[in-house]
N, C-alpha and C positions, 0 to 999 in steps of 0.2 A: 086225771080227769076232772076230778072233785076239787083240786084246788084251779084250775083253770074256771071253771064255773064260778067257784066262791070271788075270785077275783072281778070276772065280768059282773056279777051281781052287787058288789061292792062300787063298782063304778057307775053302774046304772043308778044305784040309789041315791049315789053324791050328785048324779046330775038331776036326778027326779026331785032333791029336796032341796038343791040350789035355790036363794032367795033371788028373786027378779031385780034388777037396779038398773032401770031405764032413765031416770032423772039423771044421772050423771051425762050422759051422751049428750040430751037435751041442752043442757046447761054449759057445757064446753062449746058446744055449736053457736049457740045464742052468744057467749062470750067472744069469741072468734070472729063471727059477723059483726058485732058493734064494734069490735077493736078495729078492723080494717076499714069501716065506713067512718069512723071518729079520726084516723090516722094514730093511734096508739100504739105503741111499741109492746105492750103487754101480750099482743098475740104473737111476737116472736118467741116471750119467756113461754108460753103456752106451747108453743111447737118444739121449744128446746126440751120442755119437760117430758112431753110425748115419746120423743125420739130418744129422750134418756131411759125411761121406763120400757119402751121396746128394745132398747139394746141389752138391757140385763139377760133377760130370758135367752136371747140368742147367741150371746157370749158364755152363758153357762152350758147352754146344750151345745157348742163348739168344744169347751174345755173338755167336757164329759166324753164327747166323740172321739177326740184327738185322743186322750187316755185310753178309750176302750180299744180303739184302733192299734194304738203302739203296743199295749198289752197283749192281744189276742189275735195279732194276726200269726199267720204261720211264719216260723223261721226258716229261712233258705238252708236248703241241706248241703252241709259243707264235706265234699268228698275228699 
């Protein structure tokens, strides 16, 4: 029980002490809007970068989940 409480307190402290970073979202939004209005191709690069950064955590979670599933699933009983 103490271990679960310690982990919970750690995550709560991490979330509470995380710095706020709101400027990046506004900058990306303004850049994307101006790129579309002006006909620039920079917006395509920005979208590709966002998708690249988004794919990395999902791939990592998929690999870890697959390894966990194959390692810890029940083996069929051979009679």
